[in-house]
PyMOL Python script that loads the backbone (N, CA, C, O; Angstrom):
from pymol import cmd

cmd.read_pdbstr("""\
ATOM      1  N   MET A   1      39.011 -15.790 -88.464  1.00  0.00           N
ATOM      2  CA  MET A   1      39.694 -17.015 -88.159  1.00  0.00           C
ATOM      3  C   MET A   1      40.435 -17.516 -89.394  1.00  0.00           C
ATOM      4  O   MET A   1      39.868 -17.598 -90.483  1.00  0.00           O
ATOM      5  N   LYS A   2      41.703 -17.849 -89.209  1.00  0.00           N
ATOM      6  CA  LYS A   2      42.503 -18.322 -90.332  1.00  0.00           C
ATOM      7  C   LYS A   2      42.318 -19.812 -90.534  1.00  0.00           C
ATOM      8  O   LYS A   2      42.256 -20.595 -89.585  1.00  0.00           O
ATOM      9  N   GLU A   3      42.234 -20.174 -91.796  1.00  0.00           N
ATOM     10  CA  GLU A   3      42.103 -21.583 -92.129  1.00  0.00           C
ATOM     11  C   GLU A   3      43.487 -22.142 -92.443  1.00  0.00           C
ATOM     12  O   GLU A   3      44.215 -21.600 -93.275  1.00  0.00           O
ATOM     13  N   ILE A   4      43.834 -23.220 -91.773  1.00  0.00           N
ATOM     14  CA  ILE A   4      45.138 -23.831 -92.004  1.00  0.00           C
ATOM     15  C   ILE A   4      44.994 -24.827 -93.147  1.00  0.00           C
ATOM     16  O   ILE A   4      44.213 -25.776 -93.075  1.00  0.00           O
ATOM     17  N   LYS A   5      45.762 -24.589 -94.197  1.00  0.00           N
ATOM     18  CA  LYS A   5      45.700 -25.491 -95.350  1.00  0.00           C
ATOM     19  C   LYS A   5      46.801 -26.527 -95.230  1.00  0.00           C
ATOM     20  O   LYS A   5      47.981 -26.202 -95.100  1.00  0.00           O
ATOM     21  N   GLN A   6      46.379 -27.792 -95.278  1.00  0.00           N
ATOM     22  CA  GLN A   6      47.335 -28.881 -95.210  1.00  0.00           C
ATOM     23  C   GLN A   6      47.522 -29.462 -96.605  1.00  0.00           C
ATOM     24  O   GLN A   6      46.580 -29.489 -97.396  1.00  0.00           O
ATOM     25  N   PRO A   7      48.722 -29.925 -96.912  1.00  0.00           N
ATOM     26  CA  PRO A   7      48.925 -30.515 -98.239  1.00  0.00           C
ATOM     27  C   PRO A   7      48.132 -31.816 -98.383  1.00  0.00           C
ATOM     28  O   PRO A   7      48.080 -32.637 -97.467  1.00  0.00           O
ATOM     29  N   ILE A   8      47.525 -31.979 -99.540  1.00  0.00           N
ATOM     30  CA  ILE A   8      46.744 -33.177 -99.815  1.00  0.00           C
ATOM     31  C   ILE A   8      47.688 -34.245-100.336  1.00  0.00           C
ATOM     32  O   ILE A   8      48.492 -33.994-101.234  1.00  0.00           O
ATOM     33  N   ASP A   9      47.585 -35.436 -99.768  1.00  0.00           N
ATOM     34  CA  ASP A   9      48.409 -36.549-100.232  1.00  0.00           C
ATOM     35  C   ASP A   9      47.907 -36.986-101.599  1.00  0.00           C
ATOM     36  O   ASP A   9      46.858 -37.619-101.719  1.00  0.00           O
ATOM     37  N   GLU A  10      48.670 -36.641-102.624  1.00  0.00           N
ATOM     38  CA  GLU A  10      48.294 -37.032-103.968  1.00  0.00           C
ATOM     39  C   GLU A  10      49.305 -38.049-104.465  1.00  0.00           C
ATOM     40  O   GLU A  10      50.512 -37.812-104.426  1.00  0.00           O
ATOM     41  N   ALA A  11      48.813 -39.164-104.925  1.00  0.00           N
ATOM     42  CA  ALA A  11      49.694 -40.213-105.409  1.00  0.00           C
ATOM     43  C   ALA A  11      49.146 -40.766-106.709  1.00  0.00           C
ATOM     44  O   ALA A  11      47.944 -40.701-106.971  1.00  0.00           O
ATOM     45  N   PHE A  12      50.030 -41.305-107.513  1.00  0.00           N
ATOM     46  CA  PHE A  12      49.615 -41.941-108.746  1.00  0.00           C
ATOM     47  C   PHE A  12      49.762 -43.441-108.599  1.00  0.00           C
ATOM     48  O   PHE A  12      50.701 -43.927-107.968  1.00  0.00           O
ATOM     49  N   ARG A  13      48.825 -44.170-109.188  1.00  0.00           N
ATOM     50  CA  ARG A  13      48.874 -45.614-109.179  1.00  0.00           C
ATOM     51  C   ARG A  13      48.957 -46.048-110.639  1.00  0.00           C
ATOM     52  O   ARG A  13      48.155 -45.614-111.466  1.00  0.00           O
ATOM     53  N   ILE A  14      49.907 -46.888-110.946  1.00  0.00           N
ATOM     54  CA  ILE A  14      50.066 -47.337-112.325  1.00  0.00           C
ATOM     55  C   ILE A  14      49.385 -48.690-112.477  1.00  0.00           C
ATOM     56  O   ILE A  14      49.695 -49.644-111.764  1.00  0.00           O
ATOM     57  N   LYS A  15      48.452 -48.753-113.422  1.00  0.00           N
ATOM     58  CA  LYS A  15      47.701 -49.974-113.688  1.00  0.00           C
ATOM     59  C   LYS A  15      48.143 -50.508-115.046  1.00  0.00           C
ATOM     60  O   LYS A  15      48.200 -49.766-116.026  1.00  0.00           O
ATOM     61  N   VAL A  16      48.457 -51.813-115.093  1.00  0.00           N
ATOM     62  CA  VAL A  16      48.901 -52.427-116.333  1.00  0.00           C
ATOM     63  C   VAL A  16      47.880 -53.487-116.740  1.00  0.00           C
ATOM     64  O   VAL A  16      47.539 -54.364-115.946  1.00  0.00           O
ATOM     65  N   ASP A  17      47.388 -53.403-117.992  1.00  0.00           N
ATOM     66  CA  ASP A  17      46.419 -54.404-118.436  1.00  0.00           C
ATOM     67  C   ASP A  17      47.127 -55.593-119.090  1.00  0.00           C
ATOM     68  O   ASP A  17      48.356 -55.642-119.126  1.00  0.00           O
ATOM     69  N   SER A  18      46.357 -56.545-119.603  1.00  0.00           N
ATOM     70  CA  SER A  18      46.921 -57.790-120.136  1.00  0.00           C
ATOM     71  C   SER A  18      47.799 -57.572-121.373  1.00  0.00           C
ATOM     72  O   SER A  18      48.674 -58.387-121.662  1.00  0.00           O
ATOM     73  N   THR A  19      47.569 -56.478-122.101  1.00  0.00           N
ATOM     74  CA  THR A  19      48.375 -56.208-123.295  1.00  0.00           C
ATOM     75  C   THR A  19      49.677 -55.482-122.962  1.00  0.00           C
ATOM     76  O   THR A  19      50.528 -55.298-123.833  1.00  0.00           O
ATOM     77  N   GLY A  20      49.831 -55.070-121.704  1.00  0.00           N
ATOM     78  CA  GLY A  20      51.044 -54.372-121.279  1.00  0.00           C
ATOM     79  C   GLY A  20      50.903 -52.856-121.326  1.00  0.00           C
ATOM     80  O   GLY A  20      51.873 -52.135-121.097  1.00  0.00           O
ATOM     81  N   LEU A  21      49.700 -52.371-121.621  1.00  0.00           N
ATOM     82  CA  LEU A  21      49.455 -50.936-121.683  1.00  0.00           C
ATOM     83  C   LEU A  21      49.367 -50.369-120.271  1.00  0.00           C
ATOM     84  O   LEU A  21      48.575 -50.840-119.456  1.00  0.00           O
ATOM     85  N   LYS A  22      50.179 -49.360-119.987  1.00  0.00           N
ATOM     86  CA  LYS A  22      50.198 -48.767-118.654  1.00  0.00           C
ATOM     87  C   LYS A  22      49.268 -47.560-118.594  1.00  0.00           C
ATOM     88  O   LYS A  22      49.241 -46.736-119.507  1.00  0.00           O
ATOM     89  N   THR A  23      48.506 -47.468-117.504  1.00  0.00           N
ATOM     90  CA  THR A  23      47.598 -46.348-117.285  1.00  0.00           C
ATOM     91  C   THR A  23      47.930 -45.728-115.940  1.00  0.00           C
ATOM     92  O   THR A  23      47.997 -46.423-114.926  1.00  0.00           O
ATOM     93  N   LYS A  24      48.138 -44.418-115.936  1.00  0.00           N
ATOM     94  CA  LYS A  24      48.469 -43.700-114.711  1.00  0.00           C
ATOM     95  C   LYS A  24      47.172 -43.202-114.085  1.00  0.00           C
ATOM     96  O   LYS A  24      46.491 -42.353-114.660  1.00  0.00           O
ATOM     97  N   LEU A  25      46.828 -43.725-112.911  1.00  0.00           N
ATOM     98  CA  LEU A  25      45.598 -43.344-112.231  1.00  0.00           C
ATOM     99  C   LEU A  25      45.908 -42.490-111.012  1.00  0.00           C
ATOM    100  O   LEU A  25      46.841 -42.770-110.260  1.00  0.00           O
ATOM    101  N   LYS A  26      45.131 -41.471-110.835  1.00  0.00           N
ATOM    102  CA  LYS A  26      45.289 -40.575-109.690  1.00  0.00           C
ATOM    103  C   LYS A  26      44.627 -41.184-108.471  1.00  0.00           C
ATOM    104  O   LYS A  26      43.500 -41.673-108.561  1.00  0.00           O
ATOM    105  N   LYS A  27      45.301 -41.165-107.338  1.00  0.00           N
ATOM    106  CA  LYS A  27      44.723 -41.661-106.085  1.00  0.00           C
ATOM    107  C   LYS A  27      44.547 -40.471-105.159  1.00  0.00           C
ATOM    108  O   LYS A  27      45.519 -39.816-104.782  1.00  0.00           O
ATOM    109  N   CYS A  28      43.302 -40.196-104.794  1.00  0.00           N
ATOM    110  CA  CYS A  28      42.994 -39.063-103.918  1.00  0.00           C
ATOM    111  C   CYS A  28      42.644 -39.546-102.515  1.00  0.00           C
ATOM    112  O   CYS A  28      42.182 -40.675-102.352  1.00  0.00           O
ATOM    113  N   PRO A  29      42.855 -38.709-101.502  1.00  0.00           N
ATOM    114  CA  PRO A  29      42.519 -39.104-100.123  1.00  0.00           C
ATOM    115  C   PRO A  29      41.009 -39.177 -99.906  1.00  0.00           C
ATOM    116  O   PRO A  29      40.224 -38.796-100.774  1.00  0.00           O
ATOM    117  N   GLN A  30      40.620 -39.674 -98.734  1.00  0.00           N
ATOM    118  CA  GLN A  30      39.209 -39.815 -98.366  1.00  0.00           C
ATOM    119  C   GLN A  30      38.512 -38.462 -98.441  1.00  0.00           C
ATOM    120  O   GLN A  30      39.022 -37.469 -97.922  1.00  0.00           O
ATOM    121  N   GLY A  31      37.347 -38.419 -99.086  1.00  0.00           N
ATOM    122  CA  GLY A  31      36.576 -37.183 -99.182  1.00  0.00           C
ATOM    123  C   GLY A  31      36.915 -36.344-100.394  1.00  0.00           C
ATOM    124  O   GLY A  31      36.339 -35.273-100.583  1.00  0.00           O
ATOM    125  N   TYR A  32      37.840 -36.809-101.220  1.00  0.00           N
ATOM    126  CA  TYR A  32      38.239 -36.100-102.434  1.00  0.00           C
ATOM    127  C   TYR A  32      38.084 -37.015-103.632  1.00  0.00           C
ATOM    128  O   TYR A  32      38.105 -38.239-103.501  1.00  0.00           O
ATOM    129  N   LYS A  33      37.929 -36.411-104.802  1.00  0.00           N
ATOM    130  CA  LYS A  33      37.845 -37.191-106.034  1.00  0.00           C
ATOM    131  C   LYS A  33      38.745 -36.539-107.087  1.00  0.00           C
ATOM    132  O   LYS A  33      39.192 -35.404-106.919  1.00  0.00           O
ATOM    133  N   VAL A  34      38.998 -37.260-108.152  1.00  0.00           N
ATOM    134  CA  VAL A  34      39.853 -36.739-109.211  1.00  0.00           C
ATOM    135  C   VAL A  34      39.109 -35.630-109.928  1.00  0.00           C
ATOM    136  O   VAL A  34      37.940 -35.776-110.287  1.00  0.00           O
ATOM    137  N   GLY A  35      39.807 -34.511-110.133  1.00  0.00           N
ATOM    138  CA  GLY A  35      39.213 -33.355-110.790  1.00  0.00           C
ATOM    139  C   GLY A  35      39.020 -33.573-112.282  1.00  0.00           C
ATOM    140  O   GLY A  35      39.471 -34.580-112.828  1.00  0.00           O
ATOM    141  N   PRO A  36      38.347 -32.624-112.953  1.00  0.00           N
ATOM    142  CA  PRO A  36      38.066 -32.780-114.384  1.00  0.00           C
ATOM    143  C   PRO A  36      39.323 -32.832-115.260  1.00  0.00           C
ATOM    144  O   PRO A  36      39.315 -33.431-116.335  1.00  0.00           O
ATOM    145  N   ASP A  37      40.405 -32.196-114.788  1.00  0.00           N
ATOM    146  CA  ASP A  37      41.643 -32.226-115.573  1.00  0.00           C
ATOM    147  C   ASP A  37      42.392 -33.551-115.424  1.00  0.00           C
ATOM    148  O   ASP A  37      43.285 -33.856-116.215  1.00  0.00           O
ATOM    149  N   GLY A  38      42.024 -34.340-114.404  1.00  0.00           N
ATOM    150  CA  GLY A  38      42.624 -35.658-114.206  1.00  0.00           C
ATOM    151  C   GLY A  38      43.913 -35.655-113.406  1.00  0.00           C
ATOM    152  O   GLY A  38      44.492 -36.712-113.153  1.00  0.00           O
ATOM    153  N   THR A  39      44.368 -34.467-113.005  1.00  0.00           N
ATOM    154  CA  THR A  39      45.624 -34.404-112.255  1.00  0.00           C
ATOM    155  C   THR A  39      45.457 -33.801-110.863  1.00  0.00           C
ATOM    156  O   THR A  39      46.382 -33.854-110.052  1.00  0.00           O
ATOM    157  N   SER A  40      44.294 -33.231-110.578  1.00  0.00           N
ATOM    158  CA  SER A  40      44.086 -32.605-109.271  1.00  0.00           C
ATOM    159  C   SER A  40      43.014 -33.341-108.479  1.00  0.00           C
ATOM    160  O   SER A  40      42.200 -34.074-109.040  1.00  0.00           O
ATOM    161  N   CYS A  41      43.027 -33.133-107.166  1.00  0.00           N
ATOM    162  CA  CYS A  41      42.008 -33.712-106.292  1.00  0.00           C
ATOM    163  C   CYS A  41      41.036 -32.615-105.875  1.00  0.00           C
ATOM    164  O   CYS A  41      41.445 -31.549-105.415  1.00  0.00           O
ATOM    165  N   VAL A  42      39.740 -32.891-106.043  1.00  0.00           N
ATOM    166  CA  VAL A  42      38.698 -31.919-105.720  1.00  0.00           C
ATOM    167  C   VAL A  42      37.855 -32.490-104.596  1.00  0.00           C
ATOM    168  O   VAL A  42      37.548 -33.682-104.583  1.00  0.00           O
ATOM    169  N   LYS A  43      37.480 -31.637-103.651  1.00  0.00           N
ATOM    170  CA  LYS A  43      36.659 -32.087-102.521  1.00  0.00           C
ATOM    171  C   LYS A  43      35.268 -32.469-103.017  1.00  0.00           C
ATOM    172  O   LYS A  43      34.678 -31.762-103.833  1.00  0.00           O
ATOM    173  N   ILE A  44      34.745 -33.597-102.518  1.00  0.00           N
ATOM    174  CA  ILE A  44      33.409 -34.050-102.902  1.00  0.00           C
ATOM    175  C   ILE A  44      32.385 -33.203-102.162  1.00  0.00           C
ATOM    176  O   ILE A  44      32.482 -33.017-100.949  1.00  0.00           O
ATOM    177  N   GLY A  45      31.402 -32.691-102.900  1.00  0.00           N
ATOM    178  CA  GLY A  45      30.371 -31.836-102.316  1.00  0.00           C
ATOM    179  C   GLY A  45      29.375 -32.611-101.486  1.00  0.00           C
ATOM    180  O   GLY A  45      29.310 -33.837-101.568  1.00  0.00           O
ATOM    181  N   ALA A  46      28.595 -31.900-100.685  1.00  0.00           N
ATOM    182  CA  ALA A  46      27.629 -32.513 -99.780  1.00  0.00           C
ATOM    183  C   ALA A  46      26.555 -33.284-100.541  1.00  0.00           C
ATOM    184  O   ALA A  46      26.189 -34.391-100.146  1.00  0.00           O
ATOM    185  N   GLN A  47      26.043 -32.702-101.639  1.00  0.00           N
ATOM    186  CA  GLN A  47      24.976 -33.362-102.405  1.00  0.00           C
ATOM    187  C   GLN A  47      25.457 -34.675-103.017  1.00  0.00           C
ATOM    188  O   GLN A  47      24.729 -35.667-103.039  1.00  0.00           O
ATOM    189  N   GLU A  48      26.687 -34.665-103.510  1.00  0.00           N
ATOM    190  CA  GLU A  48      27.243 -35.881-104.115  1.00  0.00           C
ATOM    191  C   GLU A  48      27.469 -36.962-103.057  1.00  0.00           C
ATOM    192  O   GLU A  48      27.236 -38.144-103.310  1.00  0.00           O
ATOM    193  N   LYS A  49      27.922 -36.552-101.878  1.00  0.00           N
ATOM    194  CA  LYS A  49      28.116 -37.501-100.778  1.00  0.00           C
ATOM    195  C   LYS A  49      26.796 -38.176-100.420  1.00  0.00           C
ATOM    196  O   LYS A  49      26.741 -39.392-100.235  1.00  0.00           O
ATOM    197  N   ILE A  50      25.736 -37.379-100.323  1.00  0.00           N
ATOM    198  CA  ILE A  50      24.411 -37.908 -99.989  1.00  0.00           C
ATOM    199  C   ILE A  50      23.947 -38.878-101.069  1.00  0.00           C
ATOM    200  O   ILE A  50      23.440 -39.958-100.766  1.00  0.00           O
ATOM    201  N   ALA A  51      24.124 -38.488-102.334  1.00  0.00           N
ATOM    202  CA  ALA A  51      23.686 -39.323-103.458  1.00  0.00           C
ATOM    203  C   ALA A  51      24.442 -40.653-103.459  1.00  0.00           C
ATOM    204  O   ALA A  51      23.844 -41.708-103.668  1.00  0.00           O
ATOM    205  N   ARG A  52      25.750 -40.601-103.225  1.00  0.00           N
ATOM    206  CA  ARG A  52      26.558 -41.821-103.196  1.00  0.00           C
ATOM    207  C   ARG A  52      26.135 -42.732-102.044  1.00  0.00           C
ATOM    208  O   ARG A  52      26.054 -43.950-102.199  1.00  0.00           O
ATOM    209  N   HIS A  53      25.869 -42.127-100.895  1.00  0.00           N
ATOM    210  CA  HIS A  53      25.458 -42.894 -99.712  1.00  0.00           C
ATOM    211  C   HIS A  53      24.131 -43.599 -99.969  1.00  0.00           C
ATOM    212  O   HIS A  53      23.968 -44.776 -99.648  1.00  0.00           O
ATOM    213  N   LYS A  54      23.174 -42.854-100.559  1.00  0.00           N
ATOM    214  CA  LYS A  54      21.860 -43.436-100.870  1.00  0.00           C
ATOM    215  C   LYS A  54      22.008 -44.571-101.885  1.00  0.00           C
ATOM    216  O   LYS A  54      21.348 -45.604-101.772  1.00  0.00           O
ATOM    217  N   GLY A  55      22.870 -44.373-102.865  1.00  0.00           N
ATOM    218  CA  GLY A  55      23.110 -45.395-103.885  1.00  0.00           C
ATOM    219  C   GLY A  55      23.707 -46.655-103.286  1.00  0.00           C
ATOM    220  O   GLY A  55      23.347 -47.767-103.673  1.00  0.00           O
ATOM    221  N   ALA A  56      24.618 -46.480-102.340  1.00  0.00           N
ATOM    222  CA  ALA A  56      25.251 -47.626-101.680  1.00  0.00           C
ATOM    223  C   ALA A  56      24.219 -48.412-100.869  1.00  0.00           C
ATOM    224  O   ALA A  56      24.225 -49.643-100.884  1.00  0.00           O
ATOM    225  N   ILE A  57      23.342 -47.709-100.169  1.00  0.00           N
ATOM    226  CA  ILE A  57      22.297 -48.365 -99.376  1.00  0.00           C
ATOM    227  C   ILE A  57      21.356 -49.137-100.295  1.00  0.00           C
ATOM    228  O   ILE A  57      20.997 -50.279-100.010  1.00  0.00           O
ATOM    229  N   ARG A  58      20.957 -48.500-101.408  1.00  0.00           N
ATOM    230  CA  ARG A  58      20.061 -49.125-102.373  1.00  0.00           C
ATOM    231  C   ARG A  58      20.694 -50.392-102.955  1.00  0.00           C
ATOM    232  O   ARG A  58      20.035 -51.422-103.098  1.00  0.00           O
ATOM    233  N   GLY A  59      21.970 -50.296-103.282  1.00  0.00           N
ATOM    234  CA  GLY A  59      22.688 -51.438-103.850  1.00  0.00           C
ATOM    235  C   GLY A  59      22.772 -52.592-102.871  1.00  0.00           C
ATOM    236  O   GLY A  59      22.600 -53.748-103.258  1.00  0.00           O
ATOM    237  N   ASN A  60      23.038 -52.288-101.594  1.00  0.00           N
ATOM    238  CA  ASN A  60      23.134 -53.329-100.574  1.00  0.00           C
ATOM    239  C   ASN A  60      21.783 -53.998-100.334  1.00  0.00           C
ATOM    240  O   ASN A  60      21.722 -55.204-100.093  1.00  0.00           O
ATOM    241  N   LYS A  61      20.707 -53.226-100.398  1.00  0.00           N
ATOM    242  CA  LYS A  61      19.369 -53.793-100.219  1.00  0.00           C
ATOM    243  C   LYS A  61      19.061 -54.782-101.347  1.00  0.00           C
ATOM    244  O   LYS A  61      18.436 -55.818-101.120  1.00  0.00           O
ATOM    245  N   LYS A  62      19.508 -54.451-102.565  1.00  0.00           N
ATOM    246  CA  LYS A  62      19.272 -55.317-103.712  1.00  0.00           C
ATOM    247  C   LYS A  62      20.017 -56.643-103.564  1.00  0.00           C
ATOM    248  O   LYS A  62      19.548 -57.683-104.026  1.00  0.00           O
ATOM    249  N   LYS A  63      21.176 -56.596-102.921  1.00  0.00           N
ATOM    250  CA  LYS A  63      22.015 -57.788-102.802  1.00  0.00           C
ATOM    251  C   LYS A  63      21.552 -58.757-101.713  1.00  0.00           C
ATOM    252  O   LYS A  63      22.009 -59.899-101.673  1.00  0.00           O
ATOM    253  N   VAL A  64      20.649 -58.317-100.828  1.00  0.00           N
ATOM    254  CA  VAL A  64      20.236 -59.136 -99.688  1.00  0.00           C
ATOM    255  C   VAL A  64      19.669 -60.477-100.134  1.00  0.00           C
ATOM    256  O   VAL A  64      20.072 -61.519 -99.616  1.00  0.00           O
ATOM    257  N   GLY A  65      18.735 -60.466-101.093  1.00  0.00           N
ATOM    258  CA  GLY A  65      18.114 -61.698-101.572  1.00  0.00           C
ATOM    259  C   GLY A  65      19.127 -62.654-102.170  1.00  0.00           C
ATOM    260  O   GLY A  65      19.047 -63.868-101.979  1.00  0.00           O
ATOM    261  N   LYS A  66      20.078 -62.092-102.895  1.00  0.00           N
ATOM    262  CA  LYS A  66      21.109 -62.913-103.536  1.00  0.00           C
ATOM    263  C   LYS A  66      21.967 -63.605-102.480  1.00  0.00           C
ATOM    264  O   LYS A  66      22.271 -64.792-102.599  1.00  0.00           O
ATOM    265  N   TRP A  67      22.356 -62.853-101.442  1.00  0.00           N
ATOM    266  CA  TRP A  67      23.181 -63.432-100.380  1.00  0.00           C
ATOM    267  C   TRP A  67      22.434 -64.508 -99.615  1.00  0.00           C
ATOM    268  O   TRP A  67      23.020 -65.516 -99.221  1.00  0.00           O
ATOM    269  N   GLN A  68      21.123 -64.295 -99.399  1.00  0.00           N
ATOM    270  CA  GLN A  68      20.317 -65.297 -98.696  1.00  0.00           C
ATOM    271  C   GLN A  68      20.267 -66.593 -99.501  1.00  0.00           C
ATOM    272  O   GLN A  68      20.334 -67.681 -98.930  1.00  0.00           O
ATOM    273  N   ARG A  69      20.149 -66.482-100.812  1.00  0.00           N
ATOM    274  CA  ARG A  69      20.115 -67.665-101.686  1.00  0.00           C
ATOM    275  C   ARG A  69      21.445 -68.407-101.604  1.00  0.00           C
ATOM    276  O   ARG A  69      21.477 -69.635-101.515  1.00  0.00           O
ATOM    277  N   ILE A  70      22.536 -67.654-101.634  1.00  0.00           N
ATOM    278  CA  ILE A  70      23.869 -68.255-101.536  1.00  0.00           C
ATOM    279  C   ILE A  70      24.010 -69.002-100.213  1.00  0.00           C
ATOM    280  O   ILE A  70      24.505 -70.129-100.184  1.00  0.00           O
ATOM    281  N   GLU A  71      23.579 -68.378 -99.124  1.00  0.00           N
ATOM    282  CA  GLU A  71      23.686 -69.003 -97.797  1.00  0.00           C
ATOM    283  C   GLU A  71      22.863 -70.285 -97.710  1.00  0.00           C
ATOM    284  O   GLU A  71      23.311 -71.275 -97.131  1.00  0.00           O
ATOM    285  N   ARG A  72      21.634 -70.268 -98.295  1.00  0.00           N
ATOM    286  CA  ARG A  72      20.788 -71.468 -98.302  1.00  0.00           C
ATOM    287  C   ARG A  72      21.469 -72.610 -99.042  1.00  0.00           C
ATOM    288  O   ARG A  72      21.500 -73.741 -98.556  1.00  0.00           O
ATOM    289  N   LYS A  73      22.017 -72.311-100.228  1.00  0.00           N
ATOM    290  CA  LYS A  73      22.677 -73.338-101.037  1.00  0.00           C
ATOM    291  C   LYS A  73      23.918 -73.873-100.331  1.00  0.00           C
ATOM    292  O   LYS A  73      24.220 -75.064-100.404  1.00  0.00           O
ATOM    293  N   LYS A  74      24.638 -72.975 -99.642  1.00  0.00           N
ATOM    294  CA  LYS A  74      25.847 -73.378 -98.922  1.00  0.00           C
ATOM    295  C   LYS A  74      25.489 -74.325 -97.773  1.00  0.00           C
ATOM    296  O   LYS A  74      26.160 -75.332 -97.546  1.00  0.00           O
ATOM    297  N   LYS A  75      24.410 -73.977 -97.049  1.00  0.00           N
ATOM    298  CA  LYS A  75      23.968 -74.793 -95.926  1.00  0.00           C
ATOM    299  C   LYS A  75      23.534 -76.175 -96.414  1.00  0.00           C
ATOM    300  O   LYS A  75      23.846 -77.190 -95.792  1.00  0.00           O
ATOM    301  N   LYS A  76      22.813 -76.202 -97.529  1.00  0.00           N
ATOM    302  CA  LYS A  76      22.347 -77.457 -98.122  1.00  0.00           C
ATOM    303  C   LYS A  76      23.546 -78.327 -98.518  1.00  0.00           C
ATOM    304  O   LYS A  76      23.543 -79.536 -98.286  1.00  0.00           O
ATOM    305  N   ALA A  77      24.559 -77.713 -99.109  1.00  0.00           N
ATOM    306  CA  ALA A  77      25.755 -78.444 -99.534  1.00  0.00           C
ATOM    307  C   ALA A  77      26.487 -79.028 -98.323  1.00  0.00           C
ATOM    308  O   ALA A  77      26.972 -80.159 -98.373  1.00  0.00           O
ATOM    309  N   ILE A  78      26.563 -78.259 -97.242  1.00  0.00           N
ATOM    310  CA  ILE A  78      27.233 -78.721 -96.019  1.00  0.00           C
ATOM    311  C   ILE A  78      26.488 -79.920 -95.430  1.00  0.00           C
ATOM    312  O   ILE A  78      27.111 -80.886 -94.988  1.00  0.00           O
ATOM    313  N   VAL A  79      25.135 -79.854 -95.424  1.00  0.00           N
ATOM    314  CA  VAL A  79      24.325 -80.957 -94.904  1.00  0.00           C
ATOM    315  C   VAL A  79      24.553 -82.216 -95.750  1.00  0.00           C
ATOM    316  O   VAL A  79      24.723 -83.309 -95.209  1.00  0.00           O
ATOM    317  N   LYS A  80      24.556 -82.059 -97.072  1.00  0.00           N
ATOM    318  CA  LYS A  80      24.803 -83.202 -97.978  1.00  0.00           C
ATOM    319  C   LYS A  80      26.165 -83.832 -97.715  1.00  0.00           C
ATOM    320  O   LYS A  80      26.301 -85.053 -97.633  1.00  0.00           O
ATOM    321  N   ARG A  81      27.163 -82.971 -97.587  1.00  0.00           N
ATOM    322  CA  ARG A  81      28.530 -83.476 -97.334  1.00  0.00           C
ATOM    323  C   ARG A  81      28.577 -84.233 -95.999  1.00  0.00           C
ATOM    324  O   ARG A  81      29.235 -85.267 -95.881  1.00  0.00           O
ATOM    325  N   HIS A  82      27.872 -83.701 -95.006  1.00  0.00           N
ATOM    326  CA  HIS A  82      27.851 -84.339 -93.688  1.00  0.00           C
ATOM    327  C   HIS A  82      27.181 -85.718 -93.773  1.00  0.00           C
ATOM    328  O   HIS A  82      27.599 -86.665 -93.106  1.00  0.00           O
ATOM    329  N   GLN A  83      26.131 -85.813 -94.605  1.00  0.00           N
ATOM    330  CA  GLN A  83      25.451 -87.100 -94.778  1.00  0.00           C
ATOM    331  C   GLN A  83      26.365 -88.148 -95.404  1.00  0.00           C
ATOM    332  O   GLN A  83      26.274 -89.334 -95.087  1.00  0.00           O
ATOM    333  N   TYR A  84      27.252 -87.695 -96.303  1.00  0.00           N
ATOM    334  CA  TYR A  84      28.195 -88.605 -96.956  1.00  0.00           C
ATOM    335  C   TYR A  84      29.413 -88.885 -96.080  1.00  0.00           C
ATOM    336  O   TYR A  84      30.260 -89.712 -96.420  1.00  0.00           O
ATOM    337  N   GLY A  85      29.489 -88.192 -94.958  1.00  0.00           N
ATOM    338  CA  GLY A  85      30.606 -88.401 -94.042  1.00  0.00           C
ATOM    339  C   GLY A  85      31.859 -87.640 -94.435  1.00  0.00           C
ATOM    340  O   GLY A  85      32.968 -88.037 -94.078  1.00  0.00           O
ATOM    341  N   LEU A  86      31.690 -86.560 -95.162  1.00  0.00           N
ATOM    342  CA  LEU A  86      32.849 -85.747 -95.566  1.00  0.00           C
ATOM    343  C   LEU A  86      33.033 -84.552 -94.655  1.00  0.00           C
ATOM    344  O   LEU A  86      33.958 -83.763 -94.850  1.00  0.00           O
TER     345      LEU A  86
END
""", "prot")
cmd.dss("prot")
cmd.show_as("cartoon", "prot")
cmd.util.cbc("prot")
cmd.orient("prot")
């Protein structure tokens, strides 16, 4: 069976910092990352995908308590404002 190779959409994004220094960043499509040479796109392997997914889940679990605290404070502020008639 022949594999059909499609061209990968490779684009550069220019980022400018506060000093005016321009940095050319490679933008790769979904499922690809910038290669070691910095100019090519390399497909992300299965193990790395799993590791990234697990890391994202772990990070979101850590943020739950913080978001709950924010929501409590927001609700309290809304109640206070309502008491003042605002």
